[in-house]
N, CA, C and O atoms as a Maestro MAE file, in Angstrom:
{
 s_m_m2io_version
 :::
 2.0.0
}

f_m_ct {
 s_m_title
 :::
 protein
 m_atom[308] {
  # First column is atom index #
  i_m_mmod_type
  r_m_x_coord
  r_m_y_coord
  r_m_z_coord
  i_m_residue_number
  s_m_chain_name
  s_m_pdb_residue_name
  s_m_pdb_atom_name
  i_m_atomic_number
  :::
  1 25 13.258 -3.454 1.488 1 A "TRP " " N  " 7
  2 3 13.081 -3.929 0.377 1 A "TRP " " CA " 6
  3 2 13.042 -5.365 0.389 1 A "TRP " " C  " 6
  4 15 13.720 -6.110 1.096 1 A "TRP " " O  " 8
  5 25 11.905 -5.774 -0.737 2 A "PHE " " N  " 7
  6 3 11.878 -7.126 -0.787 2 A "PHE " " CA " 6
  7 2 11.127 -7.733 -2.038 2 A "PHE " " C  " 6
  8 15 10.216 -7.110 -2.585 2 A "PHE " " O  " 8
  9 25 11.524 -8.902 -2.441 3 A "ALA " " N  " 7
  10 3 10.725 -9.397 -3.694 3 A "ALA " " CA " 6
  11 2 10.555 -10.906 -3.388 3 A "ALA " " C  " 6
  12 15 11.161 -11.613 -2.583 3 A "ALA " " O  " 8
  13 25 9.562 -11.199 -4.258 4 A "ARG " " N  " 7
  14 3 9.234 -12.807 -3.823 4 A "ARG " " CA " 6
  15 2 9.183 -13.485 -5.339 4 A "ARG " " C  " 6
  16 15 9.671 -12.801 -6.239 4 A "ARG " " O  " 8
  17 25 8.751 -14.493 -5.609 5 A "PHE " " N  " 7
  18 3 8.645 -15.344 -6.883 5 A "PHE " " CA " 6
  19 2 7.905 -14.668 -7.844 5 A "PHE " " C  " 6
  20 15 7.031 -13.855 -7.543 5 A "PHE " " O  " 8
  21 25 8.226 -14.978 -9.061 6 A "PRO " " N  " 7
  22 3 7.452 -14.048 -10.295 6 A "PRO " " CA " 6
  23 2 5.893 -14.726 -10.360 6 A "PRO " " C  " 6
  24 15 5.753 -15.929 -10.140 6 A "PRO " " O  " 8
  25 25 4.896 -13.975 -10.636 7 A "ILE " " N  " 7
  26 3 3.516 -14.270 -10.787 7 A "ILE " " CA " 6
  27 2 3.678 -13.888 -12.476 7 A "ILE " " C  " 6
  28 15 4.159 -12.905 -13.040 7 A "ILE " " O  " 8
  29 25 3.044 -15.143 -12.991 8 A "GLU " " N  " 7
  30 3 2.869 -15.603 -14.626 8 A "GLU " " CA " 6
  31 2 1.801 -14.358 -15.055 8 A "GLU " " C  " 6
  32 15 1.056 -13.778 -14.266 8 A "GLU " " O  " 8
  33 25 1.905 -14.125 -16.354 9 A "PRO " " N  " 7
  34 3 0.989 -13.216 -16.717 9 A "PRO " " CA " 6
  35 2 -0.580 -13.645 -16.955 9 A "PRO " " C  " 6
  36 15 -1.269 -12.998 -17.744 9 A "PRO " " O  " 8
  37 25 -1.091 -14.731 -16.259 10 A "SER " " N  " 7
  38 3 -2.196 -15.131 -16.516 10 A "SER " " CA " 6
  39 2 -3.298 -14.446 -15.475 10 A "SER " " C  " 6
  40 15 -3.029 -14.031 -14.347 10 A "SER " " O  " 8
  41 25 -4.609 -14.425 -16.123 11 A "ALA " " N  " 7
  42 3 -5.428 -13.530 -14.979 11 A "ALA " " CA " 6
  43 2 -5.594 -14.432 -13.904 11 A "ALA " " C  " 6
  44 15 -5.717 -13.920 -12.791 11 A "ALA " " O  " 8
  45 25 -5.628 -15.847 -14.007 12 A "GLU " " N  " 7
  46 3 -5.834 -16.727 -12.795 12 A "GLU " " CA " 6
  47 2 -4.729 -16.972 -11.999 12 A "GLU " " C  " 6
  48 15 -4.854 -17.498 -10.893 12 A "GLU " " O  " 8
  49 25 -3.467 -16.580 -12.538 13 A "ALA " " N  " 7
  50 3 -2.440 -16.541 -11.498 13 A "ALA " " CA " 6
  51 2 -2.283 -15.402 -10.583 13 A "ALA " " C  " 6
  52 15 -1.870 -15.502 -9.428 13 A "ALA " " O  " 8
  53 25 -2.712 -14.082 -11.290 14 A "VAL " " N  " 7
  54 3 -2.838 -12.854 -10.364 14 A "VAL " " CA " 6
  55 2 -4.049 -12.838 -9.609 14 A "VAL " " C  " 6
  56 15 -3.927 -12.200 -8.563 14 A "VAL " " O  " 8
  57 25 -5.437 -13.445 -9.842 15 A "ALA " " N  " 7
  58 3 -6.154 -13.804 -8.963 15 A "ALA " " CA " 6
  59 2 -5.879 -14.451 -7.732 15 A "ALA " " C  " 6
  60 15 -6.273 -14.133 -6.610 15 A "ALA " " O  " 8
  61 25 -5.217 -15.318 -8.047 16 A "ALA " " N  " 7
  62 3 -4.868 -16.437 -6.844 16 A "ALA " " CA " 6
  63 2 -4.087 -15.625 -5.820 16 A "ALA " " C  " 6
  64 15 -4.412 -15.657 -4.633 16 A "ALA " " O  " 8
  65 25 -2.895 -14.780 -6.331 17 A "VAL " " N  " 7
  66 3 -2.362 -14.235 -5.346 17 A "VAL " " CA " 6
  67 2 -2.592 -13.016 -4.790 17 A "VAL " " C  " 6
  68 15 -1.966 -12.544 -3.841 17 A "VAL " " O  " 8
  69 25 -3.582 -12.454 -5.441 18 A "ILE " " N  " 7
  70 3 -4.072 -11.027 -4.799 18 A "ILE " " CA " 6
  71 2 -4.391 -11.315 -3.297 18 A "ILE " " C  " 6
  72 15 -3.538 -10.736 -2.624 18 A "ILE " " O  " 8
  73 25 -5.228 -11.942 -2.554 19 A "PRO " " N  " 7
  74 3 -5.151 -12.198 -1.056 19 A "PRO " " CA " 6
  75 2 -4.130 -12.061 -0.287 19 A "PRO " " C  " 6
  76 15 -4.114 -11.382 0.740 19 A "PRO " " O  " 8
  77 25 -3.018 -12.838 -0.836 20 A "PHE " " N  " 7
  78 3 -1.772 -13.314 -0.089 20 A "PHE " " CA " 6
  79 2 -0.844 -11.498 -0.181 20 A "PHE " " C  " 6
  80 15 -0.343 -10.861 0.746 20 A "PHE " " O  " 8
  81 25 -0.929 -11.172 -1.562 21 A "GLU " " N  " 7
  82 3 -0.488 -9.379 -1.444 21 A "GLU " " CA " 6
  83 2 -1.407 -8.634 -0.307 21 A "GLU " " C  " 6
  84 15 -0.928 -8.039 0.658 21 A "GLU " " O  " 8
  85 25 -2.573 -8.745 -0.536 22 A "ALA " " N  " 7
  86 3 -3.210 -7.734 0.361 22 A "ALA " " CA " 6
  87 2 -2.989 -7.985 1.784 22 A "ALA " " C  " 6
  88 15 -2.678 -7.020 2.482 22 A "ALA " " O  " 8
  89 25 -3.088 -8.973 2.239 23 A "ALA " " N  " 7
  90 3 -2.449 -9.535 3.519 23 A "ALA " " CA " 6
  91 2 -0.912 -8.935 3.701 23 A "ALA " " C  " 6
  92 15 -0.836 -8.091 4.594 23 A "ALA " " O  " 8
  93 25 0.011 -9.156 3.181 24 A "TRP " " N  " 7
  94 3 1.333 -8.622 2.920 24 A "TRP " " CA " 6
  95 2 1.377 -7.367 3.430 24 A "TRP " " C  " 6
  96 15 1.961 -6.994 4.447 24 A "TRP " " O  " 8
  97 25 0.547 -6.567 2.457 25 A "MET " " N  " 7
  98 3 0.818 -5.034 2.295 25 A "MET " " CA " 6
  99 2 0.224 -4.504 3.540 25 A "MET " " C  " 6
  100 15 0.864 -3.663 4.171 25 A "MET " " O  " 8
  101 25 -0.845 -4.875 3.934 26 A "ASP " " N  " 7
  102 3 -1.486 -4.656 5.221 26 A "ASP " " CA " 6
  103 2 -0.401 -4.624 6.698 26 A "ASP " " C  " 6
  104 15 -0.570 -3.846 7.636 26 A "ASP " " O  " 8
  105 25 0.484 -5.455 6.627 27 A "GLN " " N  " 7
  106 3 1.643 -5.696 7.467 27 A "GLN " " CA " 6
  107 2 2.437 -4.326 7.325 27 A "GLN " " C  " 6
  108 15 2.653 -3.658 8.337 27 A "GLN " " O  " 8
  109 25 2.813 -3.963 6.249 28 A "PHE " " N  " 7
  110 3 3.624 -2.812 5.767 28 A "PHE " " CA " 6
  111 2 2.940 -1.415 6.336 28 A "PHE " " C  " 6
  112 15 3.536 -0.463 6.838 28 A "PHE " " O  " 8
  113 25 1.316 -1.588 6.085 29 A "ARG " " N  " 7
  114 3 0.920 -0.383 5.886 29 A "ARG " " CA " 6
  115 2 1.271 0.664 7.323 29 A "ARG " " C  " 6
  116 15 1.141 0.337 8.503 29 A "ARG " " O  " 8
  117 25 1.720 1.922 6.805 30 A "GLY " " N  " 7
  118 3 2.045 2.928 7.639 30 A "GLY " " CA " 6
  119 2 3.723 3.031 7.940 30 A "GLY " " C  " 6
  120 15 4.277 3.892 8.622 30 A "GLY " " O  " 8
  121 25 4.479 1.680 7.090 31 A "GLY " " N  " 7
  122 3 5.586 1.640 7.650 31 A "GLY " " CA " 6
  123 2 6.181 2.288 5.983 31 A "GLY " " C  " 6
  124 15 5.551 2.959 5.165 31 A "GLY " " O  " 8
  125 25 7.753 1.725 5.915 32 A "ARG " " N  " 7
  126 3 8.415 1.828 4.839 32 A "ARG " " CA " 6
  127 2 8.710 0.703 4.128 32 A "ARG " " C  " 6
  128 15 9.596 0.026 4.649 32 A "ARG " " O  " 8
  129 25 8.295 0.315 3.190 33 A "ALA " " N  " 7
  130 3 8.510 -0.886 2.475 33 A "ALA " " CA " 6
  131 2 8.470 -0.976 1.035 33 A "ALA " " C  " 6
  132 15 7.346 -0.859 0.547 33 A "ALA " " O  " 8
  133 25 9.363 -1.142 0.300 34 A "VAL " " N  " 7
  134 3 9.466 -1.354 -1.184 34 A "VAL " " CA " 6
  135 2 9.403 -2.686 -1.774 34 A "VAL " " C  " 6
  136 15 10.383 -3.359 -1.454 34 A "VAL " " O  " 8
  137 25 8.576 -3.286 -2.530 35 A "THR " " N  " 7
  138 3 8.801 -4.564 -3.042 35 A "THR " " CA " 6
  139 2 9.112 -4.511 -4.410 35 A "THR " " C  " 6
  140 15 8.615 -3.581 -5.044 35 A "THR " " O  " 8
  141 25 9.807 -5.288 -4.982 36 A "LEU " " N  " 7
  142 3 10.064 -5.581 -6.543 36 A "LEU " " CA " 6
  143 2 8.905 -6.597 -6.972 36 A "LEU " " C  " 6
  144 15 8.792 -7.812 -6.810 36 A "LEU " " O  " 8
  145 25 8.158 -5.723 -7.528 37 A "CYS " " N  " 7
  146 3 6.686 -6.352 -7.920 37 A "CYS " " CA " 6
  147 2 7.001 -7.504 -8.819 37 A "CYS " " C  " 6
  148 15 7.590 -7.280 -9.876 37 A "CYS " " O  " 8
  149 25 6.719 -8.497 -8.543 38 A "PRO " " N  " 7
  150 3 6.753 -9.756 -9.216 38 A "PRO " " CA " 6
  151 2 6.060 -10.506 -10.521 38 A "PRO " " C  " 6
  152 15 6.250 -11.600 -11.052 38 A "PRO " " O  " 8
  153 25 4.936 -9.114 -10.853 39 A "TYR " " N  " 7
  154 3 4.201 -9.535 -11.830 39 A "TYR " " CA " 6
  155 2 4.810 -9.495 -13.223 39 A "TYR " " C  " 6
  156 15 5.405 -8.466 -13.545 39 A "TYR " " O  " 8
  157 25 4.716 -10.617 -14.179 40 A "ILE " " N  " 7
  158 3 5.137 -10.427 -15.283 40 A "ILE " " CA " 6
  159 2 4.246 -10.166 -16.153 40 A "ILE " " C  " 6
  160 15 3.248 -10.870 -16.300 40 A "ILE " " O  " 8
  161 25 4.497 -9.122 -16.838 41 A "VAL " " N  " 7
  162 3 3.654 -8.501 -18.276 41 A "VAL " " CA " 6
  163 2 4.176 -8.655 -19.569 41 A "VAL " " C  " 6
  164 15 3.554 -8.449 -20.611 41 A "VAL " " O  " 8
  165 25 5.252 -8.997 -19.474 42 A "GLY " " N  " 7
  166 3 5.959 -9.464 -21.012 42 A "GLY " " CA " 6
  167 2 4.743 -10.271 -21.797 42 A "GLY " " C  " 6
  168 15 4.011 -11.104 -21.262 42 A "GLY " " O  " 8
  169 25 4.690 -9.889 -23.047 43 A "GLY " " N  " 7
  170 3 3.483 -10.667 -23.892 43 A "GLY " " CA " 6
  171 2 2.300 -10.169 -23.860 43 A "GLY " " C  " 6
  172 15 1.542 -10.544 -24.755 43 A "GLY " " O  " 8
  173 25 1.826 -9.282 -22.941 44 A "LEU " " N  " 7
  174 3 0.608 -8.305 -22.825 44 A "LEU " " CA " 6
  175 2 0.969 -6.977 -23.710 44 A "LEU " " C  " 6
  176 15 2.096 -6.512 -23.877 44 A "LEU " " O  " 8
  177 25 -0.227 -6.498 -24.219 45 A "ASP " " N  " 7
  178 3 -0.215 -5.496 -24.760 45 A "ASP " " CA " 6
  179 2 -0.521 -4.341 -23.792 45 A "ASP " " C  " 6
  180 15 -0.729 -4.491 -22.588 45 A "ASP " " O  " 8
  181 25 -0.527 -3.033 -24.533 46 A "GLU " " N  " 7
  182 3 -0.316 -1.852 -23.548 46 A "GLU " " CA " 6
  183 2 -1.985 -2.077 -22.829 46 A "GLU " " C  " 6
  184 15 -2.005 -2.216 -21.606 46 A "GLU " " O  " 8
  185 25 -3.045 -2.104 -23.415 47 A "ARG " " N  " 7
  186 3 -4.348 -2.374 -22.373 47 A "ARG " " CA " 6
  187 2 -4.138 -3.050 -21.449 47 A "ARG " " C  " 6
  188 15 -4.284 -2.677 -20.285 47 A "ARG " " O  " 8
  189 25 -3.629 -4.539 -21.922 48 A "GLN " " N  " 7
  190 3 -3.685 -5.451 -20.808 48 A "GLN " " CA " 6
  191 2 -2.777 -4.964 -19.322 48 A "GLN " " C  " 6
  192 15 -3.057 -5.002 -18.124 48 A "GLN " " O  " 8
  193 25 -1.447 -4.458 -20.187 49 A "ILE " " N  " 7
  194 3 -0.596 -4.114 -18.855 49 A "ILE " " CA " 6
  195 2 -1.364 -2.944 -17.544 49 A "ILE " " C  " 6
  196 15 -1.242 -2.901 -16.320 49 A "ILE " " O  " 8
  197 25 -2.230 -2.030 -18.632 50 A "VAL " " N  " 7
  198 3 -2.949 -1.351 -17.625 50 A "VAL " " CA " 6
  199 2 -4.259 -1.823 -16.844 50 A "VAL " " C  " 6
  200 15 -4.628 -1.300 -15.793 50 A "VAL " " O  " 8
  201 25 -4.781 -2.655 -17.349 51 A "GLU " " N  " 7
  202 3 -5.479 -3.337 -16.513 51 A "GLU " " CA " 6
  203 2 -5.023 -4.321 -15.860 51 A "GLU " " C  " 6
  204 15 -5.952 -4.961 -15.369 51 A "GLU " " O  " 8
  205 25 -3.835 -4.823 -15.579 52 A "ARG " " N  " 7
  206 3 -3.267 -5.567 -14.792 52 A "ARG " " CA " 6
  207 2 -2.704 -4.823 -13.460 52 A "ARG " " C  " 6
  208 15 -2.724 -5.250 -12.305 52 A "ARG " " O  " 8
  209 25 -2.133 -3.436 -14.012 53 A "ALA " " N  " 7
  210 3 -1.692 -2.456 -13.064 53 A "ALA " " CA " 6
  211 2 -3.229 -2.280 -12.272 53 A "ALA " " C  " 6
  212 15 -3.260 -2.903 -11.210 53 A "ALA " " O  " 8
  213 25 -4.103 -1.772 -12.504 54 A "ILE " " N  " 7
  214 3 -5.389 -1.837 -12.137 54 A "ILE " " CA " 6
  215 2 -5.929 -2.686 -11.037 54 A "ILE " " C  " 6
  216 15 -6.421 -2.339 -9.963 54 A "ILE " " O  " 8
  217 25 -5.676 -4.191 -11.668 55 A "ALA " " N  " 7
  218 3 -5.975 -5.134 -10.850 55 A "ALA " " CA " 6
  219 2 -5.380 -5.409 -9.597 55 A "ALA " " C  " 6
  220 15 -6.029 -5.733 -8.602 55 A "ALA " " O  " 8
  221 25 -3.968 -5.265 -9.640 56 A "VAL " " N  " 7
  222 3 -3.409 -5.422 -8.410 56 A "VAL " " CA " 6
  223 2 -3.042 -4.212 -7.617 56 A "VAL " " C  " 6
  224 15 -2.671 -4.295 -6.446 56 A "VAL " " O  " 8
  225 25 -3.189 -2.701 -8.492 57 A "GLY " " N  " 7
  226 3 -2.739 -1.713 -7.614 57 A "GLY " " CA " 6
  227 2 -3.827 -1.183 -6.268 57 A "GLY " " C  " 6
  228 15 -3.579 -0.276 -5.474 57 A "GLY " " O  " 8
  229 25 -4.811 -1.869 -6.299 58 A "HIS " " N  " 7
  230 3 -5.971 -1.782 -4.852 58 A "HIS " " CA " 6
  231 2 -4.941 -2.159 -3.832 58 A "HIS " " C  " 6
  232 15 -4.817 -1.383 -2.885 58 A "HIS " " O  " 8
  233 25 -4.310 -3.045 -3.865 59 A "VAL " " N  " 7
  234 3 -3.485 -3.860 -2.739 59 A "VAL " " CA " 6
  235 2 -2.121 -2.918 -2.331 59 A "VAL " " C  " 6
  236 15 -1.585 -3.154 -1.248 59 A "VAL " " O  " 8
  237 25 -1.623 -1.955 -3.121 60 A "HIS " " N  " 7
  238 3 -0.687 -1.485 -3.272 60 A "HIS " " CA " 6
  239 2 -0.514 -0.007 -3.300 60 A "HIS " " C  " 6
  240 15 -1.161 0.552 -4.186 60 A "HIS " " O  " 8
  241 25 0.209 0.754 -2.534 61 A "GLU " " N  " 7
  242 3 0.048 2.263 -2.489 61 A "GLU " " CA " 6
  243 2 0.651 2.616 -3.917 61 A "GLU " " C  " 6
  244 15 -0.147 3.398 -4.434 61 A "GLU " " O  " 8
  245 25 1.564 2.411 -4.655 62 A "GLU " " N  " 7
  246 3 1.871 2.797 -5.789 62 A "GLU " " CA " 6
  247 2 2.324 1.530 -6.508 62 A "GLU " " C  " 6
  248 15 2.575 0.479 -5.918 62 A "GLU " " O  " 8
  249 25 2.430 1.749 -8.132 63 A "VAL " " N  " 7
  250 3 2.397 0.681 -8.912 63 A "VAL " " CA " 6
  251 2 3.024 1.267 -9.972 63 A "VAL " " C  " 6
  252 15 2.425 2.212 -10.487 63 A "VAL " " O  " 8
  253 25 4.495 0.819 -10.609 64 A "HIS " " N  " 7
  254 3 5.428 1.347 -11.453 64 A "HIS " " CA " 6
  255 2 5.950 0.293 -12.115 64 A "HIS " " C  " 6
  256 15 6.193 -0.772 -11.548 64 A "HIS " " O  " 8
  257 25 6.172 0.513 -13.410 65 A "ARG " " N  " 7
  258 3 7.050 -0.432 -14.195 65 A "ARG " " CA " 6
  259 2 8.200 0.088 -15.237 65 A "ARG " " C  " 6
  260 15 8.271 1.251 -15.634 65 A "ARG " " O  " 8
  261 25 8.982 -0.839 -15.566 66 A "ILE " " N  " 7
  262 3 10.171 0.053 -16.475 66 A "ILE " " CA " 6
  263 2 9.811 -0.041 -17.725 66 A "ILE " " C  " 6
  264 15 9.336 -1.068 -18.210 66 A "ILE " " O  " 8
  265 25 10.044 1.226 -18.465 67 A "VAL " " N  " 7
  266 3 9.750 1.325 -19.914 67 A "VAL " " CA " 6
  267 2 11.187 1.940 -20.200 67 A "VAL " " C  " 6
  268 15 11.693 2.805 -19.484 67 A "VAL " " O  " 8
  269 25 11.767 1.412 -21.292 68 A "ASN " " N  " 7
  270 3 13.258 1.958 -21.775 68 A "ASN " " CA " 6
  271 2 13.837 2.197 -20.520 68 A "ASN " " C  " 6
  272 15 13.986 3.358 -20.140 68 A "ASN " " O  " 8
  273 25 14.131 1.385 -19.931 69 A "GLY " " N  " 7
  274 3 15.120 1.335 -18.829 69 A "GLY " " CA " 6
  275 2 14.561 2.592 -17.683 69 A "GLY " " C  " 6
  276 15 15.286 3.014 -16.782 69 A "GLY " " O  " 8
  277 25 13.439 2.973 -17.874 70 A "ARG " " N  " 7
  278 3 13.318 3.915 -16.699 70 A "ARG " " CA " 6
  279 2 12.115 3.406 -15.902 70 A "ARG " " C  " 6
  280 15 11.352 2.579 -16.400 70 A "ARG " " O  " 8
  281 25 11.933 3.907 -14.627 71 A "LEU " " N  " 7
  282 3 10.712 3.797 -13.655 71 A "LEU " " CA " 6
  283 2 10.118 4.549 -13.905 71 A "LEU " " C  " 6
  284 15 10.560 5.674 -14.139 71 A "LEU " " O  " 8
  285 25 8.460 4.141 -13.978 72 A "VAL " " N  " 7
  286 3 7.579 5.381 -14.562 72 A "VAL " " CA " 6
  287 2 6.178 4.625 -13.923 72 A "VAL " " C  " 6
  288 15 6.059 3.418 -13.712 72 A "VAL " " O  " 8
  289 25 5.339 5.495 -13.722 73 A "PRO " " N  " 7
  290 3 4.182 5.173 -12.660 73 A "PRO " " CA " 6
  291 2 3.373 4.170 -13.990 73 A "PRO " " C  " 6
  292 15 3.335 4.440 -15.191 73 A "PRO " " O  " 8
  293 25 2.721 2.838 -13.197 74 A "ALA " " N  " 7
  294 3 1.977 2.078 -14.271 74 A "ALA " " CA " 6
  295 2 0.982 2.450 -15.067 74 A "ALA " " C  " 6
  296 15 0.695 2.009 -16.180 74 A "ALA " " O  " 8
  297 25 0.347 3.482 -14.293 75 A "LEU " " N  " 7
  298 3 -1.218 4.187 -14.810 75 A "LEU " " CA " 6
  299 2 -1.005 5.310 -15.477 75 A "LEU " " C  " 6
  300 15 -1.969 5.808 -16.058 75 A "LEU " " O  " 8
  301 25 0.392 6.011 -15.553 76 A "GLY " " N  " 7
  302 3 0.563 7.381 -15.875 76 A "GLY " " CA " 6
  303 2 0.334 8.407 -15.175 76 A "GLY " " C  " 6
  304 15 0.137 9.496 -15.715 76 A "GLY " " O  " 8
  305 25 0.320 8.249 -13.877 77 A "THR " " N  " 7
  306 3 -0.026 9.281 -12.859 77 A "THR " " CA " 6
  307 2 1.124 9.594 -12.378 77 A "THR " " C  " 6
  308 15 1.212 10.443 -11.490 77 A "THR " " O  " 8
  :::
 }
 m_bond[307] {
  # First column is bond index #
  i_m_from
  i_m_to
  i_m_order
  :::
  1 1 2 1
  2 2 3 1
  3 3 4 2
  4 3 5 1
  5 5 6 1
  6 6 7 1
  7 7 8 2
  8 7 9 1
  9 9 10 1
  10 10 11 1
  11 11 12 2
  12 11 13 1
  13 13 14 1
  14 14 15 1
  15 15 16 2
  16 15 17 1
  17 17 18 1
  18 18 19 1
  19 19 20 2
  20 19 21 1
  21 21 22 1
  22 22 23 1
  23 23 24 2
  24 23 25 1
  25 25 26 1
  26 26 27 1
  27 27 28 2
  28 27 29 1
  29 29 30 1
  30 30 31 1
  31 31 32 2
  32 31 33 1
  33 33 34 1
  34 34 35 1
  35 35 36 2
  36 35 37 1
  37 37 38 1
  38 38 39 1
  39 39 40 2
  40 39 41 1
  41 41 42 1
  42 42 43 1
  43 43 44 2
  44 43 45 1
  45 45 46 1
  46 46 47 1
  47 47 48 2
  48 47 49 1
  49 49 50 1
  50 50 51 1
  51 51 52 2
  52 51 53 1
  53 53 54 1
  54 54 55 1
  55 55 56 2
  56 55 57 1
  57 57 58 1
  58 58 59 1
  59 59 60 2
  60 59 61 1
  61 61 62 1
  62 62 63 1
  63 63 64 2
  64 63 65 1
  65 65 66 1
  66 66 67 1
  67 67 68 2
  68 67 69 1
  69 69 70 1
  70 70 71 1
  71 71 72 2
  72 71 73 1
  73 73 74 1
  74 74 75 1
  75 75 76 2
  76 75 77 1
  77 77 78 1
  78 78 79 1
  79 79 80 2
  80 79 81 1
  81 81 82 1
  82 82 83 1
  83 83 84 2
  84 83 85 1
  85 85 86 1
  86 86 87 1
  87 87 88 2
  88 87 89 1
  89 89 90 1
  90 90 91 1
  91 91 92 2
  92 91 93 1
  93 93 94 1
  94 94 95 1
  95 95 96 2
  96 95 97 1
  97 97 98 1
  98 98 99 1
  99 99 100 2
  100 99 101 1
  101 101 102 1
  102 102 103 1
  103 103 104 2
  104 103 105 1
  105 105 106 1
  106 106 107 1
  107 107 108 2
  108 107 109 1
  109 109 110 1
  110 110 111 1
  111 111 112 2
  112 111 113 1
  113 113 114 1
  114 114 115 1
  115 115 116 2
  116 115 117 1
  117 117 118 1
  118 118 119 1
  119 119 120 2
  120 119 121 1
  121 121 122 1
  122 122 123 1
  123 123 124 2
  124 123 125 1
  125 125 126 1
  126 126 127 1
  127 127 128 2
  128 127 129 1
  129 129 130 1
  130 130 131 1
  131 131 132 2
  132 131 133 1
  133 133 134 1
  134 134 135 1
  135 135 136 2
  136 135 137 1
  137 137 138 1
  138 138 139 1
  139 139 140 2
  140 139 141 1
  141 141 142 1
  142 142 143 1
  143 143 144 2
  144 143 145 1
  145 145 146 1
  146 146 147 1
  147 147 148 2
  148 147 149 1
  149 149 150 1
  150 150 151 1
  151 151 152 2
  152 151 153 1
  153 153 154 1
  154 154 155 1
  155 155 156 2
  156 155 157 1
  157 157 158 1
  158 158 159 1
  159 159 160 2
  160 159 161 1
  161 161 162 1
  162 162 163 1
  163 163 164 2
  164 163 165 1
  165 165 166 1
  166 166 167 1
  167 167 168 2
  168 167 169 1
  169 169 170 1
  170 170 171 1
  171 171 172 2
  172 171 173 1
  173 173 174 1
  174 174 175 1
  175 175 176 2
  176 175 177 1
  177 177 178 1
  178 178 179 1
  179 179 180 2
  180 179 181 1
  181 181 182 1
  182 182 183 1
  183 183 184 2
  184 183 185 1
  185 185 186 1
  186 186 187 1
  187 187 188 2
  188 187 189 1
  189 189 190 1
  190 190 191 1
  191 191 192 2
  192 191 193 1
  193 193 194 1
  194 194 195 1
  195 195 196 2
  196 195 197 1
  197 197 198 1
  198 198 199 1
  199 199 200 2
  200 199 201 1
  201 201 202 1
  202 202 203 1
  203 203 204 2
  204 203 205 1
  205 205 206 1
  206 206 207 1
  207 207 208 2
  208 207 209 1
  209 209 210 1
  210 210 211 1
  211 211 212 2
  212 211 213 1
  213 213 214 1
  214 214 215 1
  215 215 216 2
  216 215 217 1
  217 217 218 1
  218 218 219 1
  219 219 220 2
  220 219 221 1
  221 221 222 1
  222 222 223 1
  223 223 224 2
  224 223 225 1
  225 225 226 1
  226 226 227 1
  227 227 228 2
  228 227 229 1
  229 229 230 1
  230 230 231 1
  231 231 232 2
  232 231 233 1
  233 233 234 1
  234 234 235 1
  235 235 236 2
  236 235 237 1
  237 237 238 1
  238 238 239 1
  239 239 240 2
  240 239 241 1
  241 241 242 1
  242 242 243 1
  243 243 244 2
  244 243 245 1
  245 245 246 1
  246 246 247 1
  247 247 248 2
  248 247 249 1
  249 249 250 1
  250 250 251 1
  251 251 252 2
  252 251 253 1
  253 253 254 1
  254 254 255 1
  255 255 256 2
  256 255 257 1
  257 257 258 1
  258 258 259 1
  259 259 260 2
  260 259 261 1
  261 261 262 1
  262 262 263 1
  263 263 264 2
  264 263 265 1
  265 265 266 1
  266 266 267 1
  267 267 268 2
  268 267 269 1
  269 269 270 1
  270 270 271 1
  271 271 272 2
  272 271 273 1
  273 273 274 1
  274 274 275 1
  275 275 276 2
  276 275 277 1
  277 277 278 1
  278 278 279 1
  279 279 280 2
  280 279 281 1
  281 281 282 1
  282 282 283 1
  283 283 284 2
  284 283 285 1
  285 285 286 1
  286 286 287 1
  287 287 288 2
  288 287 289 1
  289 289 290 1
  290 290 291 1
  291 291 292 2
  292 291 293 1
  293 293 294 1
  294 294 295 1
  295 295 296 2
  296 295 297 1
  297 297 298 1
  298 298 299 1
  299 299 300 2
  300 299 301 1
  301 301 302 1
  302 302 303 1
  303 303 304 2
  304 303 305 1
  305 305 306 1
  306 306 307 1
  307 307 308 2
  :::
 }
}
C-alpha cells in the first residue's frame, strides 16, 4: 500500500504527473501493490470524472472511486 500527495483536478496538473505515474506503475507491474489514488475529482461533473479515469487509467491496472461510501470501479466495469 502506498499513497502520494494529492493531484488537483486541473487537466494540466494531471498531464504533468502521468509520466511519473507510468514509471512508478512499471516498477510494480507483475507484483502486488495498491495505491491510494491521489487524484482529486471534487468539483468535476460525472462526465469529467469518467474522462479523468480514462486519462489516468492507461497507467494503472484498475481505477476505482468512492461513491456513497463504497469503493466502485471508476468506469462502471
